[in-house]
Backbone and ligand atoms as CSV (ligand in chain L), in Angstrom:
chain,resi,resn,atom,element,x,y,z
A,1,UNK,N,N,63.219,110.192,84.480
A,1,UNK,CA,C,61.899,110.027,83.890
A,1,UNK,C,C,60.970,111.143,84.280
A,2,UNK,N,N,60.390,111.805,83.330
A,2,UNK,CA,C,59.500,112.884,83.634
A,2,UNK,C,C,58.092,112.591,83.104
A,3,UNK,N,N,57.118,112.641,83.962
A,3,UNK,CA,C,55.725,112.478,83.501
A,3,UNK,C,C,54.903,113.586,84.144
A,4,UNK,N,N,54.386,114.466,83.311
A,4,UNK,CA,C,53.669,115.626,83.815
A,4,UNK,C,C,52.336,115.801,83.138
A,5,UNK,N,N,51.337,116.225,83.946
A,5,UNK,CA,C,50.055,116.620,83.393
A,5,UNK,C,C,49.937,118.132,83.459
A,6,UNK,N,N,49.538,118.764,82.378
A,6,UNK,CA,C,49.291,120.197,82.393
A,6,UNK,C,C,47.801,120.487,82.516
A,7,UNK,N,N,47.444,121.133,83.646
A,7,UNK,CA,C,46.069,121.594,83.789
A,7,UNK,C,C,46.106,123.115,83.536
A,8,UNK,N,N,44.921,123.671,83.421
A,8,UNK,CA,C,44.876,125.126,83.285
A,8,UNK,C,C,43.869,125.508,82.212
A,9,UNK,N,N,43.348,126.710,82.319
A,9,UNK,CA,C,42.266,127.153,81.398
A,9,UNK,C,C,42.790,127.341,79.983
A,10,UNK,N,N,41.862,127.360,79.026
A,10,UNK,CA,C,42.268,127.594,77.670
A,10,UNK,C,C,42.929,129.014,77.557
A,11,UNK,N,N,44.028,129.040,76.802
A,11,UNK,CA,C,44.720,130.310,76.644
A,11,UNK,C,C,45.823,130.551,77.672
A,12,UNK,N,N,46.004,129.594,78.597
A,12,UNK,CA,C,47.000,129.790,79.657
A,12,UNK,C,C,48.433,129.598,79.172
A,13,UNK,N,N,48.565,128.985,77.985
A,13,UNK,CA,C,49.905,128.760,77.493
A,13,UNK,C,C,50.341,127.321,77.685
A,14,UNK,N,N,49.399,126.434,78.009
A,14,UNK,CA,C,49.763,125.027,78.195
A,14,UNK,C,C,50.481,124.433,76.997
A,15,UNK,N,N,49.888,124.675,75.836
A,15,UNK,CA,C,50.457,124.078,74.623
A,15,UNK,C,C,51.893,124.553,74.355
A,16,UNK,N,N,52.062,125.867,74.464
A,16,UNK,CA,C,53.419,126.471,74.200
A,16,UNK,C,C,54.416,125.923,75.209
A,17,UNK,N,N,54.080,125.901,76.463
A,17,UNK,CA,C,55.019,125.521,77.476
A,17,UNK,C,C,55.224,124.007,77.469
A,18,UNK,N,N,54.204,123.241,77.238
A,18,UNK,CA,C,54.293,121.796,77.238
A,18,UNK,C,C,55.250,121.341,76.111
A,19,UNK,N,N,55.168,122.067,74.971
A,19,UNK,CA,C,55.976,121.703,73.837
A,19,UNK,C,C,57.453,121.965,74.156
A,20,UNK,N,N,57.750,123.144,74.686
A,20,UNK,CA,C,59.140,123.526,75.029
A,20,UNK,C,C,59.713,122.526,76.027
A,21,UNK,N,N,58.921,122.250,77.066
A,21,UNK,CA,C,59.390,121.339,78.109
A,21,UNK,C,C,59.666,119.913,77.595
A,22,UNK,N,N,58.694,119.437,76.793
A,22,UNK,CA,C,58.896,118.087,76.277
A,22,UNK,C,C,60.130,117.986,75.384
A,23,UNK,N,N,60.363,119.037,74.599
A,23,UNK,CA,C,61.573,119.035,73.744
A,23,UNK,C,C,62.787,119.014,74.599
A,24,UNK,N,N,62.798,119.824,75.664
A,24,UNK,CA,C,64.021,119.931,76.445
A,24,UNK,C,C,64.253,118.610,77.248
A,25,UNK,N,N,63.175,117.912,77.581
A,25,UNK,CA,C,63.356,116.616,78.283
A,25,UNK,C,C,63.440,115.441,77.313
A,26,UNK,N,N,63.314,115.733,76.007
A,26,UNK,CA,C,63.334,114.663,74.971
A,26,UNK,C,C,62.277,113.580,75.254
A,27,UNK,N,N,61.098,114.044,75.527
A,27,UNK,CA,C,59.934,113.124,75.680
A,27,UNK,C,C,58.785,113.671,74.845
A,28,UNK,N,N,57.811,112.785,74.557
A,28,UNK,CA,C,56.695,113.255,73.719
A,28,UNK,C,C,55.791,114.252,74.416
A,29,UNK,N,N,55.335,115.246,73.629
A,29,UNK,CA,C,54.349,116.198,74.025
A,29,UNK,C,C,53.009,115.675,73.509
A,30,UNK,N,N,52.142,115.218,74.366
A,30,UNK,CA,C,50.891,114.642,73.906
A,30,UNK,C,C,49.767,115.581,74.164
A,31,UNK,N,N,49.296,116.222,73.115
A,31,UNK,CA,C,48.217,117.234,73.175
A,31,UNK,C,C,47.004,116.679,72.503
A,32,UNK,N,N,45.920,116.469,73.288
A,32,UNK,CA,C,44.706,115.954,72.604
A,32,UNK,C,C,44.144,117.002,71.655
A,33,UNK,N,N,44.291,118.271,71.975
A,33,UNK,CA,C,43.836,119.328,71.060
A,33,UNK,C,C,44.538,119.218,69.733
A,34,UNK,N,N,45.873,119.073,69.749
A,34,UNK,CA,C,46.630,118.960,68.484
A,34,UNK,C,C,46.226,117.678,67.734
A,35,UNK,N,N,46.051,116.602,68.446
A,35,UNK,CA,C,45.662,115.341,67.788
A,35,UNK,C,C,44.318,115.510,67.092
A,36,UNK,N,N,43.364,116.154,67.818
A,36,UNK,CA,C,42.050,116.360,67.250
A,36,UNK,C,C,42.068,117.337,66.048
A,37,UNK,N,N,42.901,118.410,66.170
A,37,UNK,CA,C,42.950,119.361,65.065
A,37,UNK,C,C,43.563,118.694,63.819
A,38,UNK,N,N,44.543,117.842,64.029
A,38,UNK,CA,C,45.121,117.161,62.865
A,38,UNK,C,C,44.071,116.224,62.234
A,39,UNK,N,N,43.296,115.581,63.076
A,39,UNK,CA,C,42.259,114.667,62.566
A,39,UNK,C,C,41.167,115.461,61.808
A,40,UNK,N,N,40.797,116.651,62.300
A,40,UNK,CA,C,39.800,117.410,61.592
A,40,UNK,C,C,40.394,117.941,60.254
A,41,UNK,N,N,41.665,118.380,60.287
A,41,UNK,CA,C,42.285,118.854,59.056
A,41,UNK,C,C,42.312,117.775,58.010
A,42,UNK,N,N,42.581,116.556,58.434
A,42,UNK,CA,C,42.699,115.453,57.479
A,42,UNK,C,C,41.334,114.833,57.135
A,43,UNK,N,N,40.316,115.281,57.890
A,43,UNK,CA,C,38.966,114.740,57.635
A,43,UNK,C,C,38.824,113.250,57.952
A,44,UNK,N,N,39.586,112.744,58.923
A,44,UNK,CA,C,39.463,111.334,59.315
A,44,UNK,C,C,38.108,111.173,60.028
A,45,UNK,N,N,37.665,109.891,60.234
A,45,UNK,CA,C,36.378,109.681,60.953
A,45,UNK,C,C,36.395,110.350,62.363
A,46,UNK,N,N,37.526,110.255,63.047
A,46,UNK,CA,C,37.620,110.939,64.354
A,46,UNK,C,C,37.422,112.440,64.163
A,47,UNK,N,N,38.136,113.003,63.197
A,47,UNK,CA,C,38.033,114.436,62.952
A,47,UNK,C,C,36.593,114.859,62.612
A,48,UNK,N,N,35.952,114.070,61.767
A,48,UNK,CA,C,34.578,114.421,61.411
A,48,UNK,C,C,33.635,114.413,62.611
A,49,UNK,N,N,33.869,113.435,63.519
A,49,UNK,CA,C,33.016,113.401,64.727
A,49,UNK,C,C,33.305,114.534,65.646
A,50,UNK,N,N,34.604,114.908,65.756
A,50,UNK,CA,C,35.014,115.917,66.750
A,50,UNK,C,C,34.726,117.340,66.325
A,51,UNK,N,N,34.684,117.597,65.025
A,51,UNK,CA,C,34.669,118.979,64.506
A,51,UNK,C,C,33.613,119.875,65.087
A,52,UNK,N,N,32.374,119.413,65.140
A,52,UNK,CA,C,31.268,120.266,65.614
A,52,UNK,C,C,31.457,120.678,67.071
A,53,UNK,N,N,31.855,119.670,67.908
A,53,UNK,CA,C,32.085,119.985,69.335
A,53,UNK,C,C,33.186,121.035,69.481
A,54,UNK,N,N,34.248,120.856,68.788
A,54,UNK,CA,C,35.362,121.826,68.890
A,54,UNK,C,C,34.972,123.203,68.453
A,55,UNK,N,N,34.240,123.294,67.371
A,55,UNK,CA,C,33.814,124.596,66.903
A,55,UNK,C,C,32.888,125.310,67.882
A,56,UNK,N,N,32.137,124.519,68.632
A,56,UNK,CA,C,31.221,125.110,69.622
A,56,UNK,C,C,31.893,125.381,70.969
A,57,UNK,N,N,33.103,124.867,71.143
A,57,UNK,CA,C,33.801,125.057,72.415
A,57,UNK,C,C,33.407,124.027,73.476
A,58,UNK,N,N,32.735,122.936,73.008
A,58,UNK,CA,C,32.355,121.863,73.942
A,58,UNK,C,C,33.472,120.843,73.953
A,59,UNK,N,N,33.507,120.010,74.993
A,59,UNK,CA,C,34.401,118.885,74.991
A,59,UNK,C,C,33.875,117.841,74.016
A,60,UNK,N,N,34.753,117.153,73.304
A,60,UNK,CA,C,34.321,116.058,72.513
A,60,UNK,C,C,33.977,114.888,73.426
A,61,UNK,N,N,33.071,114.007,72.997
A,61,UNK,CA,C,32.635,112.905,73.930
A,61,UNK,C,C,33.877,112.054,74.396
A,62,UNK,N,N,33.793,111.627,75.635
A,62,UNK,CA,C,34.930,110.879,76.218
A,62,UNK,C,C,35.294,109.645,75.361
A,63,UNK,N,N,34.299,108.974,74.805
A,63,UNK,CA,C,34.671,107.736,74.101
A,63,UNK,C,C,35.587,108.008,72.886
A,64,UNK,N,N,35.570,109.213,72.348
A,64,UNK,CA,C,36.455,109.521,71.262
A,64,UNK,C,C,37.909,109.706,71.757
A,65,UNK,N,N,38.050,110.138,72.994
A,65,UNK,CA,C,39.307,110.508,73.536
A,65,UNK,C,C,40.061,109.355,74.275
A,66,UNK,N,N,39.250,108.500,74.911
A,66,UNK,CA,C,39.864,107.539,75.813
A,66,UNK,C,C,40.725,106.523,75.071
A,67,UNK,N,N,40.195,105.979,73.982
A,67,UNK,CA,C,40.924,104.966,73.237
A,67,UNK,C,C,42.216,105.561,72.667
A,68,UNK,N,N,42.065,106.826,72.224
A,68,UNK,CA,C,43.187,107.553,71.646
A,68,UNK,C,C,44.320,107.679,72.649
A,69,UNK,N,N,44.010,108.036,73.855
A,69,UNK,CA,C,45.010,108.187,74.893
A,69,UNK,C,C,45.631,106.822,75.278
A,70,UNK,N,N,44.765,105.803,75.344
A,70,UNK,CA,C,45.275,104.483,75.678
A,70,UNK,C,C,46.344,104.059,74.648
A,71,UNK,N,N,46.022,104.273,73.398
A,71,UNK,CA,C,46.951,103.874,72.353
A,71,UNK,C,C,48.223,104.711,72.399
A,72,UNK,N,N,48.019,106.029,72.609
A,72,UNK,CA,C,49.205,106.962,72.550
A,72,UNK,C,C,50.173,106.603,73.681
A,73,UNK,N,N,49.663,106.365,74.898
A,73,UNK,CA,C,50.537,106.085,76.022
A,73,UNK,C,C,51.159,104.706,76.006
A,74,UNK,N,N,50.638,103.880,75.124
A,74,UNK,CA,C,51.231,102.532,74.974
A,74,UNK,C,C,52.323,102.516,73.896
A,75,UNK,N,N,52.518,103.573,73.189
A,75,UNK,CA,C,53.568,103.626,72.146
A,75,UNK,C,C,54.965,103.580,72.809
A,76,UNK,N,N,55.933,103.011,72.079
A,76,UNK,CA,C,57.298,102.883,72.606
A,76,UNK,C,C,57.852,104.246,73.092
A,77,UNK,N,N,57.640,105.312,72.357
A,77,UNK,CA,C,58.280,106.572,72.768
A,77,UNK,C,C,57.726,107.123,74.093
A,78,UNK,N,N,56.512,106.667,74.438
A,78,UNK,CA,C,55.905,107.212,75.689
A,78,UNK,C,C,56.437,106.443,76.916
A,79,UNK,N,N,57.238,105.445,76.705
A,79,UNK,CA,C,57.762,104.691,77.853
A,79,UNK,C,C,58.872,105.451,78.569
A,80,UNK,N,N,59.440,106.483,77.931
A,80,UNK,CA,C,60.474,107.210,78.627
A,80,UNK,C,C,60.008,108.510,79.204
A,81,UNK,N,N,58.665,108.667,79.255
A,81,UNK,CA,C,58.124,109.859,79.869
A,81,UNK,C,C,57.171,110.593,78.880
A,82,UNK,N,N,56.502,111.626,79.385
A,82,UNK,CA,C,55.575,112.391,78.544
A,82,UNK,C,C,55.143,113.657,79.230
A,83,UNK,N,N,54.602,114.576,78.426
A,83,UNK,CA,C,53.929,115.753,78.973
A,83,UNK,C,C,52.504,115.695,78.376
A,84,UNK,N,N,51.524,115.577,79.217
A,84,UNK,CA,C,50.124,115.503,78.760
A,84,UNK,C,C,49.504,116.904,78.811
A,85,UNK,N,N,48.960,117.305,77.676
A,85,UNK,CA,C,48.423,118.704,77.544
A,85,UNK,C,C,47.001,118.614,76.978
A,86,UNK,N,N,46.062,119.009,77.807
A,86,UNK,CA,C,44.656,118.995,77.344
A,86,UNK,C,C,43.931,117.725,77.755
A,87,UNK,N,N,44.592,116.837,78.439
A,87,UNK,CA,C,44.000,115.584,78.955
A,87,UNK,C,C,44.613,115.304,80.287
A,88,UNK,N,N,43.891,114.939,81.337
A,88,UNK,CA,C,42.442,114.824,81.356
A,88,UNK,C,C,41.755,116.174,81.489
A,89,UNK,N,N,40.478,116.229,81.089
A,89,UNK,CA,C,39.727,117.446,81.045
A,89,UNK,C,C,38.444,117.371,81.823
A,90,UNK,N,N,38.144,116.205,82.370
A,90,UNK,CA,C,37.001,116.056,83.292
A,90,UNK,C,C,37.328,114.894,84.216
A,91,UNK,N,N,36.438,114.678,85.212
A,91,UNK,CA,C,36.734,113.674,86.204
A,91,UNK,C,C,36.726,112.280,85.624
A,92,UNK,N,N,35.835,111.974,84.690
A,92,UNK,CA,C,35.802,110.641,84.068
A,92,UNK,C,C,37.153,110.374,83.399
A,93,UNK,N,N,37.665,111.357,82.700
A,93,UNK,CA,C,38.951,111.178,82.037
A,93,UNK,C,C,40.085,110.985,83.028
A,94,UNK,N,N,40.042,111.712,84.115
A,94,UNK,CA,C,41.079,111.606,85.157
A,94,UNK,C,C,41.073,110.213,85.822
A,95,UNK,N,N,39.826,109.711,86.071
A,95,UNK,CA,C,39.727,108.357,86.672
A,95,UNK,C,C,40.191,107.329,85.692
A,96,UNK,N,N,39.876,107.474,84.469
A,96,UNK,CA,C,40.327,106.576,83.399
A,96,UNK,C,C,41.835,106.563,83.365
A,97,UNK,N,N,42.448,107.765,83.411
A,97,UNK,CA,C,43.874,107.870,83.348
A,97,UNK,C,C,44.571,107.182,84.524
A,98,UNK,N,N,43.990,107.337,85.695
A,98,UNK,CA,C,44.510,106.622,86.855
A,98,UNK,C,C,44.638,105.149,86.640
A,99,UNK,N,N,43.490,104.564,86.163
A,99,UNK,CA,C,43.474,103.112,85.907
A,99,UNK,C,C,44.456,102.713,84.831
A,100,UNK,N,N,44.486,103.514,83.781
A,100,UNK,CA,C,45.374,103.198,82.630
A,100,UNK,C,C,46.840,103.230,83.079
A,101,UNK,N,N,47.226,104.227,83.844
A,101,UNK,CA,C,48.645,104.307,84.259
A,101,UNK,C,C,48.986,103.168,85.176
A,102,UNK,N,N,48.027,102.721,85.977
A,102,UNK,CA,C,48.290,101.570,86.858
A,102,UNK,C,C,48.566,100.329,86.005
A,103,UNK,N,N,47.677,100.153,85.005
A,103,UNK,CA,C,47.871,99.007,84.102
A,103,UNK,C,C,49.175,99.049,83.346
A,104,UNK,N,N,49.572,100.247,82.951
A,104,UNK,CA,C,50.789,100.413,82.158
A,104,UNK,C,C,52.021,100.466,83.059
A,105,UNK,N,N,51.825,100.350,84.358
A,105,UNK,CA,C,52.908,100.523,85.307
A,105,UNK,C,C,53.603,101.843,85.185
A,106,UNK,N,N,52.847,102.890,84.908
A,106,UNK,CA,C,53.445,104.232,84.835
A,106,UNK,C,C,52.829,105.061,85.974
A,107,UNK,N,N,53.518,106.053,86.433
A,107,UNK,CA,C,52.946,106.968,87.386
A,107,UNK,C,C,53.118,108.394,86.887
A,108,UNK,N,N,52.289,109.313,87.406
A,108,UNK,CA,C,52.447,110.659,87.016
A,108,UNK,C,C,53.223,111.398,88.146
A,109,UNK,N,N,54.285,112.106,87.793
A,109,UNK,CA,C,55.065,112.770,88.845
A,109,UNK,C,C,54.385,113.978,89.392
A,110,UNK,N,N,53.872,114.809,88.523
A,110,UNK,CA,C,53.306,116.096,88.945
A,110,UNK,C,C,52.177,116.525,88.035
A,111,UNK,N,N,51.295,117.238,88.641
A,111,UNK,CA,C,50.216,117.922,87.860
A,111,UNK,C,C,50.467,119.400,88.009
A,112,UNK,N,N,50.614,120.043,86.877
A,112,UNK,CA,C,50.945,121.497,86.905
A,112,UNK,C,C,49.708,122.300,86.618
A,113,UNK,N,N,49.326,123.162,87.516
A,113,UNK,CA,C,48.209,124.038,87.227
A,113,UNK,C,C,48.757,125.393,86.818
A,114,UNK,N,N,48.591,125.711,85.519
A,114,UNK,CA,C,49.102,126.955,84.985
A,114,UNK,C,C,48.030,128.004,85.216
A,115,UNK,N,N,48.391,128.990,86.050
A,115,UNK,CA,C,47.371,129.943,86.532
A,115,UNK,C,C,47.461,131.282,85.754
A,116,UNK,N,N,46.364,131.715,85.182
A,116,UNK,CA,C,46.359,132.999,84.488
A,116,UNK,C,C,44.976,133.649,84.689
A,117,UNK,N,N,44.938,134.960,84.984
A,117,UNK,CA,C,43.626,135.620,85.220
A,117,UNK,C,C,42.785,135.635,83.919
A,118,UNK,N,N,41.452,135.582,84.124
A,118,UNK,CA,C,40.489,135.493,82.978
A,118,UNK,C,C,40.690,136.544,81.912
A,119,UNK,N,N,40.844,137.817,82.310
A,119,UNK,CA,C,40.959,138.876,81.286
A,119,UNK,C,C,42.127,138.616,80.346
A,120,UNK,N,N,43.199,138.157,80.953
A,120,UNK,CA,C,44.426,137.859,80.160
A,120,UNK,C,C,44.186,136.692,79.189
A,121,UNK,N,N,43.418,135.711,79.686
A,121,UNK,CA,C,43.139,134.523,78.807
A,121,UNK,C,C,42.443,134.941,77.546
A,122,UNK,N,N,41.415,135.788,77.717
A,122,UNK,CA,C,40.594,136.209,76.542
A,122,UNK,C,C,41.503,137.004,75.597
A,123,UNK,N,N,42.270,137.932,76.127
A,123,UNK,CA,C,43.163,138.703,75.265
A,123,UNK,C,C,44.107,137.813,74.489
A,124,UNK,N,N,44.684,136.857,75.175
A,124,UNK,CA,C,45.621,135.973,74.483
A,124,UNK,C,C,44.958,135.151,73.388
A,125,UNK,N,N,43.781,134.632,73.699
A,125,UNK,CA,C,43.125,133.768,72.676
A,125,UNK,C,C,42.706,134.601,71.482
A,126,UNK,N,N,42.231,135.841,71.723
A,126,UNK,CA,C,41.796,136.632,70.574
A,126,UNK,C,C,42.979,136.979,69.710
A,127,UNK,N,N,44.144,137.148,70.290
A,127,UNK,CA,C,45.355,137.438,69.542
A,127,UNK,C,C,45.802,136.248,68.722
A,128,UNK,N,N,45.600,135.076,69.323
A,128,UNK,CA,C,46.085,133.866,68.691
A,128,UNK,C,C,45.347,133.552,67.375
A,129,UNK,N,N,44.027,133.790,67.406
A,129,UNK,CA,C,43.245,133.696,66.191
A,129,UNK,C,C,43.083,132.313,65.596
A,130,UNK,N,N,43.084,131.279,66.485
A,130,UNK,CA,C,42.804,129.921,65.968
A,130,UNK,C,C,41.327,129.871,65.578
A,131,UNK,N,N,40.950,128.826,64.810
A,131,UNK,CA,C,39.586,128.757,64.305
A,131,UNK,C,C,38.544,128.856,65.384
A,132,UNK,N,N,38.833,128.225,66.550
A,132,UNK,CA,C,37.895,128.249,67.661
A,132,UNK,C,C,38.141,129.411,68.618
A,133,UNK,N,N,38.925,130.377,68.218
A,133,UNK,CA,C,39.211,131.540,69.060
A,133,UNK,C,C,38.364,132.754,68.752
A,134,UNK,N,N,37.100,132.576,68.508
A,134,UNK,CA,C,36.219,133.762,68.398
A,134,UNK,C,C,35.480,133.920,69.718
A,135,UNK,N,N,34.890,135.092,69.892
A,135,UNK,CA,C,34.411,135.450,71.258
A,135,UNK,C,C,33.382,134.465,71.813
A,136,UNK,N,N,32.419,134.053,71.022
A,136,UNK,CA,C,31.381,133.139,71.489
A,136,UNK,C,C,31.984,131.828,71.980
A,137,UNK,N,N,32.857,131.273,71.131
A,137,UNK,CA,C,33.420,129.943,71.480
A,137,UNK,C,C,34.385,130.103,72.679
A,138,UNK,N,N,35.143,131.200,72.731
A,138,UNK,CA,C,36.030,131.382,73.870
A,138,UNK,C,C,35.241,131.416,75.173
A,139,UNK,N,N,34.105,132.118,75.150
A,139,UNK,CA,C,33.282,132.226,76.347
A,139,UNK,C,C,32.808,130.841,76.749
A,140,UNK,N,N,32.363,130.069,75.764
A,140,UNK,CA,C,31.873,128.707,76.096
A,140,UNK,C,C,33.025,127.810,76.603
A,141,UNK,N,N,34.213,127.953,76.025
A,141,UNK,CA,C,35.339,127.130,76.464
A,141,UNK,C,C,35.718,127.434,77.907
A,142,UNK,N,N,35.630,128.737,78.251
A,142,UNK,CA,C,35.913,129.105,79.626
A,142,UNK,C,C,34.864,128.562,80.621
A,143,UNK,N,N,33.587,128.536,80.195
A,143,UNK,CA,C,32.553,127.952,81.048
A,143,UNK,C,C,32.782,126.418,81.208
A,144,UNK,N,N,33.078,125.791,80.107
A,144,UNK,CA,C,33.307,124.334,80.134
A,144,UNK,C,C,34.544,124.061,81.037
A,145,UNK,N,N,35.541,124.915,80.931
A,145,UNK,CA,C,36.709,124.721,81.783
A,145,UNK,C,C,36.282,124.819,83.260
A,146,UNK,N,N,35.531,125.834,83.598
A,146,UNK,CA,C,35.158,126.030,85.009
A,146,UNK,C,C,34.310,124.865,85.522
A,147,UNK,N,N,33.329,124.448,84.717
A,147,UNK,CA,C,32.420,123.416,85.254
A,147,UNK,C,C,33.041,122.010,85.176
A,148,UNK,N,N,33.825,121.694,84.130
A,148,UNK,CA,C,34.254,120.301,83.972
A,148,UNK,C,C,35.716,120.059,84.299
A,149,UNK,N,N,36.590,121.020,84.001
A,149,UNK,CA,C,38.003,120.802,84.167
A,149,UNK,C,C,38.562,121.283,85.492
A,150,UNK,N,N,38.076,122.473,85.926
A,150,UNK,CA,C,38.594,123.005,87.197
A,150,UNK,C,C,38.424,122.079,88.399
A,151,UNK,N,N,37.343,121.254,88.461
A,151,UNK,CA,C,37.253,120.290,89.542
A,151,UNK,C,C,38.457,119.375,89.688
A,152,UNK,N,N,39.251,119.241,88.605
A,152,UNK,CA,C,40.435,118.367,88.697
A,152,UNK,C,C,41.516,118.975,89.579
A,153,UNK,N,N,41.424,120.273,89.835
A,153,UNK,CA,C,42.408,120.919,90.730
A,153,UNK,C,C,42.246,120.285,92.106
A,154,UNK,N,N,40.972,120.063,92.559
A,154,UNK,CA,C,40.765,119.372,93.813
A,154,UNK,C,C,41.094,117.901,93.733
A,155,UNK,N,N,40.741,117.303,92.641
A,155,UNK,CA,C,40.975,115.871,92.422
A,155,UNK,C,C,42.458,115.563,92.614
A,156,UNK,N,N,43.324,116.368,91.970
A,156,UNK,CA,C,44.742,116.104,92.107
A,156,UNK,C,C,45.338,116.750,93.352
A,157,UNK,N,N,44.718,117.870,93.821
A,157,UNK,CA,C,45.213,118.541,95.003
A,157,UNK,C,C,45.191,117.584,96.215
A,158,UNK,N,N,44.155,116.753,96.272
A,158,UNK,CA,C,44.023,115.849,97.409
A,158,UNK,C,C,45.146,114.806,97.461
A,159,UNK,N,N,45.824,114.613,96.349
A,159,UNK,CA,C,46.944,113.606,96.400
A,159,UNK,C,C,48.277,114.233,96.471
A,160,UNK,N,N,48.313,115.515,96.713
A,160,UNK,CA,C,49.597,116.239,96.812
A,160,UNK,C,C,50.451,116.256,95.603
A,161,UNK,N,N,49.897,115.903,94.485
A,161,UNK,CA,C,50.754,115.914,93.265
A,161,UNK,C,C,50.640,117.206,92.499
A,162,UNK,N,N,49.819,118.115,93.036
A,162,UNK,CA,C,49.510,119.374,92.292
A,162,UNK,C,C,50.479,120.507,92.606
A,163,UNK,N,N,50.985,121.175,91.601
A,163,UNK,CA,C,51.784,122.428,91.838
A,163,UNK,C,C,51.203,123.535,91.032
A,164,UNK,N,N,51.179,124.732,91.608
A,164,UNK,CA,C,50.752,125.906,90.865
A,164,UNK,C,C,51.910,126.630,90.252
A,165,UNK,N,N,51.787,127.013,89.005
A,165,UNK,CA,C,52.816,127.790,88.321
A,165,UNK,C,C,52.110,129.047,87.805
A,166,UNK,N,N,52.701,130.197,88.073
A,166,UNK,CA,C,52.161,131.458,87.620
A,166,UNK,C,C,52.394,131.578,86.113
A,167,UNK,N,N,51.312,131.524,85.349
A,167,UNK,CA,C,51.409,131.559,83.893
A,167,UNK,C,C,51.298,132.989,83.373
A,168,UNK,N,N,51.196,133.956,84.335
A,168,UNK,CA,C,51.036,135.355,83.894
A,168,UNK,C,C,52.361,136.123,83.931
A,169,UNK,N,N,53.464,135.403,83.733
A,169,UNK,CA,C,54.798,136.000,83.725
A,169,UNK,C,C,55.309,135.874,82.300
A,170,UNK,N,N,56.413,136.560,81.960
A,170,UNK,CA,C,56.965,136.400,80.633
A,170,UNK,C,C,57.257,134.962,80.316
A,171,UNK,N,N,57.048,134.597,79.050
A,171,UNK,CA,C,57.174,133.223,78.587
A,171,UNK,C,C,58.362,132.464,79.136
A,172,UNK,N,N,59.539,133.173,79.071
A,172,UNK,CA,C,60.799,132.502,79.492
A,172,UNK,C,C,60.811,132.234,80.991
A,173,UNK,N,N,60.210,133.077,81.726
A,173,UNK,CA,C,60.151,132.855,83.195
A,173,UNK,C,C,59.272,131.687,83.528
A,174,UNK,N,N,58.131,131.524,82.814
A,174,UNK,CA,C,57.280,130.382,83.062
A,174,UNK,C,C,58.087,129.129,82.671
A,175,UNK,N,N,58.750,129.164,81.552
A,175,UNK,CA,C,59.511,128.008,81.104
A,175,UNK,C,C,60.526,127.592,82.171
A,176,UNK,N,N,61.211,128.598,82.743
A,176,UNK,CA,C,62.250,128.187,83.704
A,176,UNK,C,C,61.684,127.652,84.969
A,177,UNK,N,N,60.537,128.133,85.444
A,177,UNK,CA,C,59.916,127.506,86.599
A,177,UNK,C,C,59.495,126.069,86.315
A,178,UNK,N,N,59.025,125.856,85.061
A,178,UNK,CA,C,58.595,124.515,84.741
A,178,UNK,C,C,59.776,123.564,84.605
A,179,UNK,N,N,60.866,124.071,84.086
A,179,UNK,CA,C,62.071,123.192,83.911
A,179,UNK,C,C,62.543,122.716,85.261
A,180,UNK,N,N,62.441,123.608,86.291
A,180,UNK,CA,C,62.891,123.174,87.616
A,180,UNK,C,C,62.014,122.069,88.133
A,181,UNK,N,N,60.727,122.171,87.837
A,181,UNK,CA,C,59.779,121.145,88.305
A,181,UNK,C,C,60.023,119.770,87.624
A,182,UNK,N,N,60.450,119.912,86.337
A,182,UNK,CA,C,60.498,118.673,85.505
A,182,UNK,C,C,61.760,117.879,85.807
A,183,UNK,N,N,62.680,118.471,86.555
A,183,UNK,CA,C,63.933,117.725,86.845
A,183,UNK,C,C,63.612,116.451,87.598
A,184,UNK,N,N,64.183,115.320,87.177
A,184,UNK,CA,C,63.866,114.080,87.831
A,184,UNK,C,C,64.427,114.007,89.258
L,1,ADP,P1,P,42.503,125.055,74.647
L,1,ADP,O1,O,43.361,124.631,75.795
L,1,ADP,O2,O,42.883,126.399,74.098
L,1,ADP,O3,O,40.992,124.935,74.925
L,1,ADP,P2,P,42.959,122.573,73.163
L,1,ADP,O4,O,43.822,122.523,71.960
L,1,ADP,O5,O,43.468,121.849,74.388
L,1,ADP,O6,O,42.771,124.092,73.416
L,1,ADP,O7,O,41.499,121.967,72.879
L,1,ADP,C1,C,40.716,122.459,71.776
L,1,ADP,C2,C,39.387,121.693,71.745
L,1,ADP,O8,O,39.602,120.302,71.535
L,1,ADP,C3,C,38.547,121.739,73.032
L,1,ADP,O9,O,37.761,122.920,73.089
L,1,ADP,C4,C,37.732,120.452,72.879
L,1,ADP,O10,O,36.645,120.641,72.028
L,1,ADP,C5,C,38.675,119.494,72.248
L,1,ADP,N1,N,39.453,118.673,73.232
L,1,ADP,C6,C,40.784,118.700,73.458
L,1,ADP,N2,N,41.148,117.842,74.422
L,1,ADP,C7,C,40.020,117.235,74.839
L,1,ADP,C8,C,39.695,116.245,75.818
L,1,ADP,N3,N,40.654,115.706,76.611
L,1,ADP,N4,N,38.416,115.891,75.978
L,1,ADP,C9,C,37.448,116.434,75.231
L,1,ADP,N5,N,37.656,117.368,74.328
L,1,ADP,C10,C,38.935,117.768,74.117
């Protein structure tokens, strides 16, 4: 059973690596960013509410995310493990996740902090060219990461579940370090 949380700044490669790892472990890759982008593409009520925040590089309000995660982790396919990517993103979400996992009788094995220097993050995001990958939004996302998400490094560090992985290496090397961690 593998249950992993991916932390790390925007552009660190969380999505790419989380997807590869989840496929190789045959468990769901749960990305709140992907779920929200799908909702905005389809114009669902969730998507309509989330759109403006995402375009500005702000976090969407917690109440939009928390129910979504509760439902997703309660699905049958999530009972054999998961890789969480993009959640939790602030302390409220992390505390919610703690309580939820307790209720669901699930535990998280490891929290992976994917480390990449700032200059490299900006270069990667500009190359990627997603809708929210313009300079103003990127700058805001990095600020939001520092103020709201980076505190989770201490939050999880205090419980010894945190591991650092160098995300500034070639893609395949990052994947192989992660695969070693994911082994049950
Ligand atoms: P990145 O890691 O490059 O910032 P994501 O795909 O994880 O990209 O997230 C894109 C956007 O989706 C975020 O900027 C934010 O607006 C929204 N989002 C994703 N996950 C969350 C979350 N857990 N809480 C609040 N907002 C979120």
